[in-house]
N, C-alpha and C positions, 0 to 999 in steps of 0.2 A: 806751506805755500800761501802767499798773500792772496786775499780775496780778489784783488784786481787781476792777478795772474790766472787764478782759477776761472774767473769769468771770461777772460780772453781765450783760454783753452777750450772752454765750453762753446764759445762762439765759433771757434775754429773747427770744432767737431761738427757743428751744424752746417758750416760752410762746406765741409767735405761731403756731407749728405747731399747738398744741392749739386755739387759737382758730379757726384755719383749718379744722381737723378738725370743730369744732362746726358751722361753716357748711355743710360738705360733708355731714355726717350729717343735718342738718336738710333739706338739698336732696333727699337720697335719700328720707327719710321722706315729705316733702310730695309728691314726684313719684309715689311708690307710692300715696299716698292719692288723688291726683288720678286715677290710672289705675283703681284699684279702685272708687272712689266715683263715677267719671265726673264729677269736679268740675273743670271746665275752668278755673275761677278759680285753683285751687291749681296746676294745671299751668302756667298763664301766670306765676304768681308765681315758680316755680322758674326759668323762663327769664329773667324780669326781674332776678332777684337773682344770676344767675350772674356778673355783673360784679364783685360783691363778693368772690367767691372768686378771680377773676383778679387783682383789685387786691391782695388779701392775699398772693398768691404773689409779686407784683412787690415788695411791701414786704419780704418775707422775703429775696428775692434781693438787693435793694439793701443790706439790713442785713448780709447775709453777705459781700458783696463789700467793704463798708466795713470789716468786721472783718479780712478778708484784707489790705486795703490798709494798715491801721493797724499790724498786727503780723504778723511771720512766725511762724505758730503751729507748735508742736511736732507730731509725728505724730498723737498722740491727739486734740489739739485740731483739727487739720486734718480728721481723720475726722469729728468732730462737725459741723464746719461744712459739709463736702461732703455728709454724710449728711442734714443738714437741708435742703439744696437738693434732694437726691434725693426726700425725702419730700414736700416742697412740690410738686414736679412731679407725683408720684403722686396727691396729693390733688386737684390741679387737674384731672387726667384723670378722677378719680372724679366730680368736679363736672360734668364734661362728660357722663359717662354718665347722671347724674341729669337733666341738661338734655335729653339725648336721649330719655329715657323720657317727660319732660314733653311734648316735641314730638310723640312718637308718640301720646300721649293727645289732643293737640289735633287731630292728623290724623284720629283716630277720631271726633272730634266727639261728638255726643250718642248715637251708636250704641253699644249695649251690647257688651261683650266677647263673643267667640264662645262661650266657656265660662266657668263659674265659676272665678274666680282663687283657687287654693289653693296650688299649688306655687310660683308666682311670688312671692307674699308671703313664703312660707317661705324662698325663696332670699334675699330682701331681709333678712329677720331674721338669717339666719346670716351674710351678708356684712357687715352692720352690726356684729354681734358680733365678727367677725374684725377689722374695722377698729379697733374700740375696744381690743381686746386687743393688736393689733400696735402701736398707739400707746403703750399702757401699757408694753410691752416696750421701745419706742424711748427712752422717757424714764427707764427704770429703769437705775440706774448699777451695781447689783449684777450681776456677770457671770453667776452661776448662775441667779438669778431671771429675768433678762432672756432668757437662752437657753431656759430651760424654758417661759416664757410664749410666746416666739416660735415654738418648735417645736410647741407644741400646736395651732397654727393650721393646720398641714398637713392634719390630719384633717377639719377643718371645710371646707377647700377641696375635699376629696374629696366631702363631702356635697353641696356646691353643684353640683359636676360631675354627680353622680348625678341630682339634681333637674332640672338643665338637660337631661340626656339624656331624662328622663321627659317633660318639657314638650315637647321637640322631637318625640319619638315620638308623643305624643298629638295634637299639632297637625298633624303630617304625615298622621296617620290621618284627621283631620277634613278635610283638604284632598282626600284620596283619595275621601272620601264624596261630596263635591260641589264643583264649581268655584266655587260661590257662597261657599264658606268660605275660599278662598285668601287674599283680601285681608286679612280680619280676623285670620286665623291668622298671616299674615306679620307683622302689627303686633306680636302677642304674642311671636313668635319674636325680634323685634328687642329688645323689652323684656327678655326673659329673657337674651338674649346680653349686654346691657349689665350686668345684674346678675352674670352669670358673670365678666365682666371686672372688676367691682368687687372680687369675691373674689380674683381674680388680683393686682390691685394691692395689696390688703391683705396678701397673701402676700409680695409684693415688699418691703413695708415691714417685715414680720417678719424677712425675710432680712437686710435692712439693719440691723435692731436687733441681730442676732447679730454682724454685721460690726463694728458700732460698739463693742461691748464685748470682742470677741475678736480683731479683725483678720483674721478668717477669712471668706472668701466661701462662702456656703452655698446649696445648691439643695434645701432641705428633705430632708436625708439624705445629700447628697454635699457634702463640704467640701474646700477647698484653702486653703493659706496665702495670704493676700493679699500683694500685692507690697510694700506699705509696711510698715515695722516697727511692732510694737505699741508704743504709748507709754504 
């Protein structure tokens, strides 16, 4: 395979990641709208369209394997291909979290939430912003820019964790007040937990973006040289 063709196929692979991210972002937004608005039609739509995300992941995996089969890539190219597979897997899991929120909404049915939803939508907004910036870092080829963009996400992850703790404390207090609150509070705890995991997955993508441009594995502040050489 000519180098120009290989570069084109690599770029197409990353373009597929961005398209998959768009599907995932839409799923999260629609799932939250379904939950907050008690719109069961929107919730069902998220579940029905989850197969599109799974299909996109499979397409990316097939294309990546085909690239590996056609050419033995150098270290930096291998990092790009393997990192793309990693990100596709993370996005698929985020899609599952969106589907999980939609299923929670359907279980709740027409029953209103136990409390006004303020912190849970804020968690969703921050997590979505984290996802957006982590993907921007992932496709950024400038080492300094990509690293700066990726590292900025750690602070946002902390914000989501604080909100999650707040939601958890508030809902546990409502459970203590009355046994009748336990079921609906549990539903909201599940939804909040899914959003906390979305933020964690976005952080994983940001860490992978740093690895991609530096060859260093990073745990948002702690880094070690990766086993493969920088290419």
